[in-house]
Backbone and ligand atoms as CSV (ligand in chain L), in Angstrom:
chain,resi,resn,atom,element,x,y,z
A,1,MET,N,N,-128.357,-64.534,-76.801
A,1,MET,CA,C,-128.616,-64.408,-75.289
A,1,MET,C,C,-128.332,-65.733,-74.472
A,2,PHE,N,N,-128.770,-66.813,-74.985
A,2,PHE,CA,C,-128.473,-67.916,-74.145
A,2,PHE,C,C,-126.928,-68.310,-74.245
A,3,ARG,N,N,-126.317,-67.976,-75.341
A,3,ARG,CA,C,-124.916,-68.148,-75.332
A,3,ARG,C,C,-124.251,-67.473,-74.425
A,4,PHE,N,N,-124.669,-65.918,-74.128
A,4,PHE,CA,C,-124.019,-65.256,-73.301
A,4,PHE,C,C,-124.141,-65.640,-71.833
A,5,LEU,N,N,-125.335,-66.005,-71.581
A,5,LEU,CA,C,-125.752,-66.699,-70.174
A,5,LEU,C,C,-124.869,-67.862,-69.843
A,6,LYS,N,N,-124.564,-68.801,-70.929
A,6,LYS,CA,C,-123.822,-69.903,-70.821
A,6,LYS,C,C,-122.345,-69.543,-70.508
A,7,SER,N,N,-121.827,-68.508,-71.341
A,7,SER,CA,C,-120.510,-68.032,-70.883
A,7,SER,C,C,-120.349,-67.430,-69.668
A,8,MET,N,N,-121.405,-66.783,-69.090
A,8,MET,CA,C,-121.405,-66.280,-67.897
A,8,MET,C,C,-121.292,-67.304,-66.691
A,9,LYS,N,N,-122.014,-68.364,-67.084
A,9,LYS,CA,C,-122.066,-69.529,-66.187
A,9,LYS,C,C,-120.675,-70.173,-66.010
A,10,TYR,N,N,-120.031,-70.322,-67.098
A,10,TYR,CA,C,-118.539,-70.753,-67.074
A,10,TYR,C,C,-117.663,-70.000,-66.500
A,11,ALA,N,N,-117.877,-68.810,-66.621
A,11,ALA,CA,C,-116.874,-67.684,-65.952
A,11,ALA,C,C,-117.061,-67.759,-64.351
A,12,LEU,N,N,-118.547,-67.904,-64.049
A,12,LEU,CA,C,-118.802,-68.031,-62.543
A,12,LEU,C,C,-118.266,-69.375,-61.943
A,13,ASP,N,N,-118.326,-70.505,-62.802
A,13,ASP,CA,C,-117.712,-71.746,-62.367
A,13,ASP,C,C,-116.185,-71.512,-62.112
A,14,GLY,N,N,-115.563,-70.786,-62.966
A,14,GLY,CA,C,-113.985,-70.749,-62.789
A,14,GLY,C,C,-113.764,-69.629,-61.554
A,15,ILE,N,N,-114.572,-68.655,-61.152
A,15,ILE,CA,C,-114.552,-67.880,-60.075
A,15,ILE,C,C,-114.740,-68.761,-58.860
A,16,PHE,N,N,-115.717,-69.436,-58.842
A,16,PHE,CA,C,-115.970,-70.195,-57.571
A,16,PHE,C,C,-115.029,-71.395,-57.447
A,17,TYR,N,N,-114.620,-71.962,-58.546
A,17,TYR,CA,C,-113.625,-72.997,-58.388
A,17,TYR,C,C,-112.287,-72.573,-57.840
A,18,ALA,N,N,-111.846,-71.343,-58.377
A,18,ALA,CA,C,-110.689,-70.932,-57.778
A,18,ALA,C,C,-110.756,-70.315,-56.318
A,19,LEU,N,N,-111.848,-69.753,-56.049
A,19,LEU,CA,C,-112.340,-69.253,-54.616
A,19,LEU,C,C,-112.087,-70.454,-53.793
A,20,LYS,N,N,-112.707,-71.655,-54.224
A,20,LYS,CA,C,-112.662,-72.766,-53.153
A,20,LYS,C,C,-111.226,-73.588,-53.202
A,21,THR,N,N,-110.387,-73.503,-54.103
A,21,THR,CA,C,-109.202,-74.284,-54.129
A,21,THR,C,C,-107.885,-73.394,-54.053
A,22,GLU,N,N,-108.100,-72.224,-54.376
A,22,GLU,CA,C,-106.721,-71.441,-54.370
A,22,GLU,C,C,-106.513,-70.563,-53.242
A,23,ARG,N,N,-105.391,-70.777,-52.461
A,23,ARG,CA,C,-105.118,-69.942,-51.236
A,23,ARG,C,C,-105.013,-68.404,-51.595
A,24,ASN,N,N,-104.283,-68.142,-52.567
A,24,ASN,CA,C,-103.837,-66.782,-53.055
A,24,ASN,C,C,-105.245,-66.049,-53.318
A,25,VAL,N,N,-105.983,-66.807,-53.948
A,25,VAL,CA,C,-107.404,-66.310,-54.317
A,25,VAL,C,C,-108.174,-65.840,-53.022
A,26,GLN,N,N,-108.173,-66.810,-52.076
A,26,GLN,CA,C,-108.741,-66.646,-50.799
A,26,GLN,C,C,-108.113,-65.413,-50.074
A,27,ILE,N,N,-106.884,-65.300,-50.055
A,27,ILE,CA,C,-106.030,-64.305,-49.411
A,27,ILE,C,C,-106.550,-62.870,-50.006
A,28,TRP,N,N,-106.698,-62.879,-51.368
A,28,TRP,CA,C,-107.102,-61.638,-52.124
A,28,TRP,C,C,-108.462,-61.227,-51.532
A,29,LEU,N,N,-109.588,-62.098,-51.446
A,29,LEU,CA,C,-110.674,-61.777,-50.961
A,29,LEU,C,C,-110.847,-61.279,-49.550
A,30,GLY,N,N,-109.792,-61.849,-48.747
A,30,GLY,CA,C,-109.763,-61.320,-47.303
A,30,GLY,C,C,-109.194,-59.986,-47.259
A,31,VAL,N,N,-108.043,-59.808,-47.943
A,31,VAL,CA,C,-107.517,-58.526,-48.004
A,31,VAL,C,C,-108.429,-57.506,-48.611
A,32,MET,N,N,-109.184,-57.698,-49.694
A,32,MET,CA,C,-110.270,-57.008,-50.130
A,32,MET,C,C,-111.181,-56.406,-49.127
A,33,PHE,N,N,-111.724,-57.507,-48.308
A,33,PHE,CA,C,-112.741,-57.259,-47.307
A,33,PHE,C,C,-112.177,-56.459,-46.238
A,34,ILE,N,N,-110.981,-56.616,-45.893
A,34,ILE,CA,C,-110.157,-55.764,-44.574
A,34,ILE,C,C,-110.146,-54.264,-45.252
A,35,THR,N,N,-109.593,-54.251,-46.491
A,35,THR,CA,C,-109.270,-52.878,-47.017
A,35,THR,C,C,-110.653,-51.978,-46.989
A,36,PHE,N,N,-111.717,-52.444,-47.522
A,36,PHE,CA,C,-112.946,-51.797,-47.582
A,36,PHE,C,C,-113.493,-51.691,-46.138
A,37,LEU,N,N,-113.183,-52.411,-45.341
A,37,LEU,CA,C,-113.592,-52.180,-43.871
A,37,LEU,C,C,-112.887,-50.975,-43.321
A,38,ILE,N,N,-111.647,-51.024,-43.447
A,38,ILE,CA,C,-110.792,-49.867,-42.955
A,38,ILE,C,C,-111.220,-48.596,-43.707
A,39,GLY,N,N,-111.526,-48.715,-45.003
A,39,GLY,CA,C,-111.956,-47.515,-45.809
A,39,GLY,C,C,-113.172,-47.025,-45.227
A,40,PHE,N,N,-114.201,-47.859,-44.764
A,40,PHE,CA,C,-115.311,-47.318,-44.221
A,40,PHE,C,C,-115.392,-46.862,-42.834
A,41,LEU,N,N,-114.472,-47.406,-42.076
A,41,LEU,CA,C,-113.957,-46.743,-40.806
A,41,LEU,C,C,-113.383,-45.497,-40.944
A,42,LEU,N,N,-112.484,-45.363,-41.960
A,42,LEU,CA,C,-111.906,-43.999,-42.072
A,42,LEU,C,C,-112.523,-43.022,-42.902
A,43,LYS,N,N,-114.093,-43.471,-43.229
A,43,LYS,CA,C,-114.796,-42.633,-44.104
A,43,LYS,C,C,-114.233,-42.014,-45.293
A,44,ILE,N,N,-113.709,-43.003,-46.034
A,44,ILE,CA,C,-113.229,-42.574,-47.413
A,44,ILE,C,C,-114.269,-42.020,-48.294
A,45,SER,N,N,-113.820,-41.302,-49.226
A,45,SER,CA,C,-114.928,-40.704,-50.189
A,45,SER,C,C,-115.344,-41.679,-51.175
A,46,GLU,N,N,-116.343,-41.289,-52.026
A,46,GLU,CA,C,-116.978,-42.134,-53.058
A,46,GLU,C,C,-115.797,-42.329,-54.146
A,47,PHE,N,N,-115.107,-41.365,-54.480
A,47,PHE,CA,C,-114.031,-41.304,-55.546
A,47,PHE,C,C,-112.891,-42.148,-54.946
A,48,GLU,N,N,-112.390,-42.032,-53.602
A,48,GLU,CA,C,-111.377,-42.798,-53.138
A,48,GLU,C,C,-111.858,-44.598,-53.109
A,49,PHE,N,N,-113.157,-44.668,-52.809
A,49,PHE,CA,C,-113.728,-45.968,-52.854
A,49,PHE,C,C,-113.612,-46.645,-54.258
A,50,MET,N,N,-113.820,-45.627,-55.198
A,50,MET,CA,C,-113.739,-46.290,-56.718
A,50,MET,C,C,-112.482,-46.614,-56.989
A,51,ILE,N,N,-111.555,-45.777,-56.589
A,51,ILE,CA,C,-110.019,-45.890,-57.014
A,51,ILE,C,C,-109.662,-47.215,-56.364
A,52,ILE,N,N,-109.892,-47.370,-55.072
A,52,ILE,CA,C,-109.423,-48.692,-54.306
A,52,ILE,C,C,-110.203,-49.857,-54.847
A,53,SER,N,N,-111.513,-49.742,-55.489
A,53,SER,CA,C,-112.181,-50.952,-56.143
A,53,SER,C,C,-111.441,-51.335,-57.382
A,54,ILE,N,N,-111.086,-50.400,-58.131
A,54,ILE,CA,C,-110.457,-50.587,-59.396
A,54,ILE,C,C,-109.237,-51.389,-59.197
A,55,TRP,N,N,-108.352,-50.896,-58.130
A,55,TRP,CA,C,-107.168,-51.679,-57.934
A,55,TRP,C,C,-107.444,-53.121,-57.227
A,56,MET,N,N,-108.442,-53.317,-56.522
A,56,MET,CA,C,-108.728,-54.568,-55.910
A,56,MET,C,C,-109.292,-55.582,-57.043
A,57,CYS,N,N,-110.036,-54.982,-58.176
A,57,CYS,CA,C,-110.421,-55.812,-59.150
A,57,CYS,C,C,-109.195,-56.103,-60.031
A,58,GLY,N,N,-108.130,-55.227,-60.151
A,58,GLY,CA,C,-106.929,-55.502,-60.981
A,58,GLY,C,C,-106.047,-56.637,-60.294
A,59,ILE,N,N,-105.946,-56.651,-59.032
A,59,ILE,CA,C,-105.165,-57.619,-58.144
A,59,ILE,C,C,-106.033,-58.923,-58.402
A,60,GLY,N,N,-107.341,-58.988,-58.284
A,60,GLY,CA,C,-107.995,-60.247,-58.466
A,60,GLY,C,C,-107.946,-60.784,-60.085
A,61,THR,N,N,-107.959,-59.942,-60.890
A,61,THR,CA,C,-107.863,-60.212,-62.364
A,61,THR,C,C,-106.284,-60.975,-62.402
A,62,SER,N,N,-105.389,-60.241,-62.032
A,62,SER,CA,C,-104.048,-60.684,-62.163
A,62,SER,C,C,-103.870,-62.261,-61.449
A,63,GLU,N,N,-104.522,-62.229,-60.216
A,63,GLU,CA,C,-104.292,-63.366,-59.526
A,63,GLU,C,C,-104.960,-64.641,-60.181
A,64,TYR,N,N,-106.120,-64.272,-60.821
A,64,TYR,CA,C,-106.925,-65.313,-61.551
A,64,TYR,C,C,-106.170,-65.801,-62.854
A,65,LEU,N,N,-105.563,-64.769,-63.428
A,65,LEU,CA,C,-104.767,-65.079,-64.538
A,65,LEU,C,C,-103.430,-65.953,-64.206
A,66,ASN,N,N,-102.857,-65.558,-63.220
A,66,ASN,CA,C,-101.695,-66.022,-62.789
A,66,ASN,C,C,-102.016,-67.641,-62.360
A,67,THR,N,N,-103.052,-67.694,-61.659
A,67,THR,CA,C,-103.511,-69.187,-61.269
A,67,THR,C,C,-103.692,-70.046,-62.514
A,68,ALA,N,N,-104.355,-69.447,-63.507
A,68,ALA,CA,C,-104.592,-70.147,-64.776
A,68,ALA,C,C,-103.329,-70.509,-65.568
A,69,ILE,N,N,-102.538,-69.566,-65.590
A,69,ILE,CA,C,-101.117,-69.787,-66.165
A,69,ILE,C,C,-100.279,-70.807,-65.512
A,70,GLU,N,N,-100.358,-70.868,-64.174
A,70,GLU,CA,C,-99.724,-71.803,-63.320
A,70,GLU,C,C,-100.288,-73.228,-63.644
A,71,LYS,N,N,-101.372,-73.350,-63.833
A,71,LYS,CA,C,-102.147,-74.545,-64.009
A,71,LYS,C,C,-101.759,-75.228,-65.347
A,72,LEU,N,N,-101.749,-74.266,-66.312
A,72,LEU,CA,C,-101.495,-74.543,-67.679
A,72,LEU,C,C,-99.942,-75.123,-67.684
A,73,ALA,N,N,-99.346,-74.328,-67.052
A,73,ALA,CA,C,-97.650,-74.524,-66.998
A,73,ALA,C,C,-97.475,-76.053,-66.405
A,74,ASP,N,N,-98.181,-76.333,-65.304
A,74,ASP,CA,C,-98.110,-77.753,-64.667
A,74,ASP,C,C,-98.557,-78.869,-65.598
A,75,ARG,N,N,-99.555,-78.333,-66.528
A,75,ARG,CA,C,-99.918,-79.556,-67.551
A,75,ARG,C,C,-98.781,-79.695,-68.527
A,76,VAL,N,N,-98.164,-78.788,-68.814
A,76,VAL,CA,C,-97.001,-78.895,-69.722
A,76,VAL,C,C,-96.020,-79.702,-69.259
A,77,THR,N,N,-95.398,-79.443,-67.994
A,77,THR,CA,C,-94.511,-80.229,-67.217
A,77,THR,C,C,-94.439,-79.932,-65.897
A,78,THR,N,N,-94.219,-80.911,-65.000
A,78,THR,CA,C,-93.936,-80.461,-63.546
A,78,THR,C,C,-92.490,-80.875,-63.265
A,79,GLU,N,N,-91.788,-81.313,-64.313
A,79,GLU,CA,C,-90.400,-81.393,-64.217
A,79,GLU,C,C,-89.872,-80.005,-64.270
A,80,HIS,N,N,-88.476,-79.969,-63.711
A,80,HIS,CA,C,-87.805,-78.740,-63.775
A,80,HIS,C,C,-87.530,-78.061,-65.294
A,81,ASP,N,N,-87.959,-77.045,-65.430
A,81,ASP,CA,C,-87.881,-76.517,-66.745
A,81,ASP,C,C,-87.634,-74.997,-66.787
A,82,ASP,N,N,-86.467,-74.579,-67.373
A,82,ASP,CA,C,-86.148,-73.182,-67.221
A,82,ASP,C,C,-87.273,-72.222,-67.830
A,83,GLN,N,N,-87.883,-72.625,-69.059
A,83,GLN,CA,C,-88.837,-71.730,-69.543
A,83,GLN,C,C,-90.328,-71.688,-68.753
A,84,ILE,N,N,-90.465,-72.826,-68.075
A,84,ILE,CA,C,-91.766,-72.737,-67.145
A,84,ILE,C,C,-91.471,-71.885,-66.052
A,85,LYS,N,N,-90.227,-72.154,-65.502
A,85,LYS,CA,C,-89.687,-71.051,-64.388
A,85,LYS,C,C,-89.994,-69.662,-64.892
A,86,ASN,N,N,-89.637,-69.267,-66.055
A,86,ASN,CA,C,-89.760,-67.930,-66.595
A,86,ASN,C,C,-91.130,-67.501,-66.678
A,87,VAL,N,N,-91.923,-68.399,-67.171
A,87,VAL,CA,C,-93.423,-68.175,-67.429
A,87,VAL,C,C,-94.085,-67.892,-66.079
A,88,LYS,N,N,-93.753,-68.750,-65.046
A,88,LYS,CA,C,-94.466,-68.637,-63.708
A,88,LYS,C,C,-93.951,-67.333,-63.085
A,89,ASP,N,N,-92.600,-67.084,-63.159
A,89,ASP,CA,C,-92.200,-65.992,-62.559
A,89,ASP,C,C,-92.667,-64.698,-63.079
A,90,ILE,N,N,-92.750,-64.592,-64.520
A,90,ILE,CA,C,-93.304,-63.440,-64.987
A,90,ILE,C,C,-94.764,-63.241,-64.692
A,91,SER,N,N,-95.435,-64.297,-64.644
A,91,SER,CA,C,-96.994,-64.222,-64.311
A,91,SER,C,C,-97.199,-63.843,-62.685
A,92,ALA,N,N,-96.349,-64.400,-61.846
A,92,ALA,CA,C,-96.215,-64.041,-60.618
A,92,ALA,C,C,-95.893,-62.496,-60.571
A,93,GLY,N,N,-95.009,-61.912,-61.331
A,93,GLY,CA,C,-94.634,-60.440,-61.363
A,93,GLY,C,C,-95.691,-59.730,-61.824
A,94,ALA,N,N,-96.654,-60.038,-62.435
A,94,ALA,CA,C,-97.834,-59.184,-62.798
A,94,ALA,C,C,-98.749,-58.989,-61.613
A,95,THR,N,N,-98.883,-60.093,-60.851
A,95,THR,CA,C,-99.646,-59.916,-59.522
A,95,THR,C,C,-98.860,-59.004,-58.623
A,96,PHE,N,N,-97.637,-59.167,-58.545
A,96,PHE,CA,C,-96.661,-58.243,-57.613
A,96,PHE,C,C,-96.747,-56.853,-57.880
A,97,ILE,N,N,-96.778,-56.446,-59.128
A,97,ILE,CA,C,-96.693,-55.168,-59.749
A,97,ILE,C,C,-98.198,-54.557,-59.366
A,98,CYS,N,N,-99.204,-55.199,-59.532
A,98,CYS,CA,C,-100.560,-54.780,-59.330
A,98,CYS,C,C,-100.827,-54.684,-57.671
A,99,SER,N,N,-100.234,-55.490,-56.946
A,99,SER,CA,C,-100.359,-55.439,-55.557
A,99,SER,C,C,-99.617,-54.388,-54.998
A,100,THR,N,N,-98.398,-54.168,-55.526
A,100,THR,CA,C,-97.526,-52.917,-55.004
A,100,THR,C,C,-98.375,-51.738,-55.219
A,101,GLY,N,N,-98.840,-51.418,-56.653
A,101,GLY,CA,C,-99.654,-50.233,-56.865
A,101,GLY,C,C,-100.890,-50.101,-55.936
A,102,ALA,N,N,-101.566,-51.155,-55.672
A,102,ALA,CA,C,-102.743,-51.145,-54.746
A,102,ALA,C,C,-102.144,-50.572,-53.414
A,103,PHE,N,N,-101.116,-51.353,-52.934
A,103,PHE,CA,C,-100.599,-51.021,-51.612
A,103,PHE,C,C,-100.267,-49.545,-51.525
A,104,LEU,N,N,-99.509,-49.051,-52.243
A,104,LEU,CA,C,-99.034,-47.609,-52.339
A,104,LEU,C,C,-100.298,-46.587,-52.292
A,105,THR,N,N,-101.343,-47.004,-53.209
A,105,THR,CA,C,-102.401,-46.201,-53.442
A,105,THR,C,C,-103.276,-46.244,-52.007
A,106,CYS,N,N,-103.342,-47.256,-51.497
A,106,CYS,CA,C,-104.194,-47.379,-50.152
A,106,CYS,C,C,-103.497,-46.516,-49.094
A,107,MET,N,N,-102.024,-46.732,-49.150
A,107,MET,CA,C,-101.380,-45.973,-47.977
A,107,MET,C,C,-101.577,-44.494,-48.341
A,108,TYR,N,N,-101.548,-44.121,-49.482
A,108,TYR,CA,C,-101.682,-42.611,-49.779
A,108,TYR,C,C,-102.998,-42.050,-49.467
A,109,ILE,N,N,-104.041,-43.077,-49.542
A,109,ILE,CA,C,-105.501,-42.653,-49.019
A,109,ILE,C,C,-105.566,-42.672,-47.676
A,110,PHE,N,N,-104.948,-43.699,-46.985
A,110,PHE,CA,C,-105.238,-44.146,-45.584
A,110,PHE,C,C,-104.324,-43.176,-44.651
A,111,ILE,N,N,-103.158,-43.198,-44.841
A,111,ILE,CA,C,-102.191,-42.653,-43.919
A,111,ILE,C,C,-102.624,-41.195,-43.544
A,112,PRO,N,N,-102.967,-40.396,-44.394
A,112,PRO,CA,C,-103.367,-38.929,-43.907
A,112,PRO,C,C,-104.695,-39.004,-43.020
A,113,LYS,N,N,-105.454,-40.003,-43.333
A,113,LYS,CA,C,-106.843,-40.063,-42.598
A,113,LYS,C,C,-106.498,-40.655,-41.083
A,114,ILE,N,N,-105.602,-41.582,-41.101
A,114,ILE,CA,C,-105.245,-42.100,-39.875
A,114,ILE,C,C,-104.591,-41.009,-39.006
A,115,LEU,N,N,-103.552,-40.281,-39.500
A,115,LEU,CA,C,-102.851,-39.324,-38.728
A,115,LEU,C,C,-103.868,-38.188,-38.169
A,116,GLU,N,N,-104.797,-37.822,-39.229
A,116,GLU,CA,C,-105.789,-36.893,-38.870
A,116,GLU,C,C,-106.780,-37.377,-37.725
A,117,ARG,N,N,-107.034,-38.576,-37.711
A,117,ARG,CA,C,-107.976,-39.202,-36.819
A,117,ARG,C,C,-107.374,-39.198,-35.313
A,118,PHE,N,N,-106.105,-39.926,-35.336
A,118,PHE,CA,C,-105.372,-40.183,-34.055
A,118,PHE,C,C,-104.447,-39.141,-33.596
A,119,PHE,N,N,-103.905,-38.303,-34.305
A,119,PHE,CA,C,-102.936,-37.405,-34.005
A,119,PHE,C,C,-103.222,-35.946,-34.013
A,120,HIS,N,N,-104.433,-35.678,-34.067
A,120,HIS,CA,C,-104.978,-34.260,-34.098
A,120,HIS,C,C,-105.800,-33.938,-32.908
L,1,LIG,N1,N,-91.641,-76.875,-63.710
L,1,LIG,C1,C,-90.797,-75.930,-62.929
L,1,LIG,N2,N,-89.639,-75.694,-63.415
L,1,LIG,C2,C,-88.872,-74.742,-62.968
L,1,LIG,N3,N,-89.256,-73.907,-62.046
L,1,LIG,C3,C,-90.542,-73.912,-61.514
L,1,LIG,C4,C,-91.416,-75.161,-61.962
L,1,LIG,N4,N,-92.515,-74.933,-61.240
L,1,LIG,C5,C,-92.336,-73.916,-60.411
L,1,LIG,N5,N,-91.103,-73.417,-60.485
L,1,LIG,C6,C,-90.636,-72.207,-59.631
L,1,LIG,O1,O,-91.290,-72.208,-58.349
L,1,LIG,C7,C,-92.077,-71.093,-58.321
L,1,LIG,C8,C,-93.331,-71.343,-57.604
L,1,LIG,O2,O,-94.102,-72.100,-58.370
L,1,LIG,P1,P,-95.553,-72.722,-57.913
L,1,LIG,O3,O,-96.223,-73.449,-59.180
L,1,LIG,O4,O,-95.281,-73.404,-56.708
L,1,LIG,O5,O,-96.300,-71.419,-57.724
L,1,LIG,P2,P,-96.592,-70.616,-56.262
L,1,LIG,O6,O,-95.920,-69.210,-56.497
L,1,LIG,O7,O,-96.411,-71.488,-55.138
L,1,LIG,O8,O,-98.178,-70.286,-56.499
L,1,LIG,P3,P,-99.333,-70.949,-55.752
L,1,LIG,O9,O,-99.054,-70.681,-54.377
L,1,LIG,O10,O,-100.481,-70.420,-56.273
L,1,LIG,O11,O,-99.283,-72.427,-56.112
L,1,LIG,C9,C,-92.167,-70.467,-59.720
L,1,LIG,O12,O,-92.431,-69.018,-59.671
L,1,LIG,C10,C,-91.053,-70.994,-60.392
L,1,LIG,O13,O,-89.977,-70.089,-60.022
């Protein structure tokens, strides 16, 4: 049990460290807050809220992993290196894929509600 709590503390240290220092992580948190606010105003269902939550956690997870990979890559070398470029680009690609999926899902949920509310 003590080991589990210690692991949780390390994970929380990582979460707060990235939140304090990484702009992209801060942007993710802001976007998540705004998305939930829009969802609340548009009165999305519990199911839609769960779907959006899963996407938001997915983006956060990929952003944290992307940050960790970038940091590790910079430890390997900060000189120009083609492999490091590939590693960083692929890692950024993962976040991009997840963000695109989340964006499309949010549009699918929000647009009909916006049309319904303002154009009916
Ligand atoms: N050592 C390197 N060698 C070759 N290309 C690199 C190297 N470091 C970065 N790059 C290229 O520059 C891009 C941006 O890298 P960088 O480390 O600045 O990340 P970033 O996208 O600006 O993320 P963040 O804003 O989180 O720092 C990479 O995707 C890669 O294409």
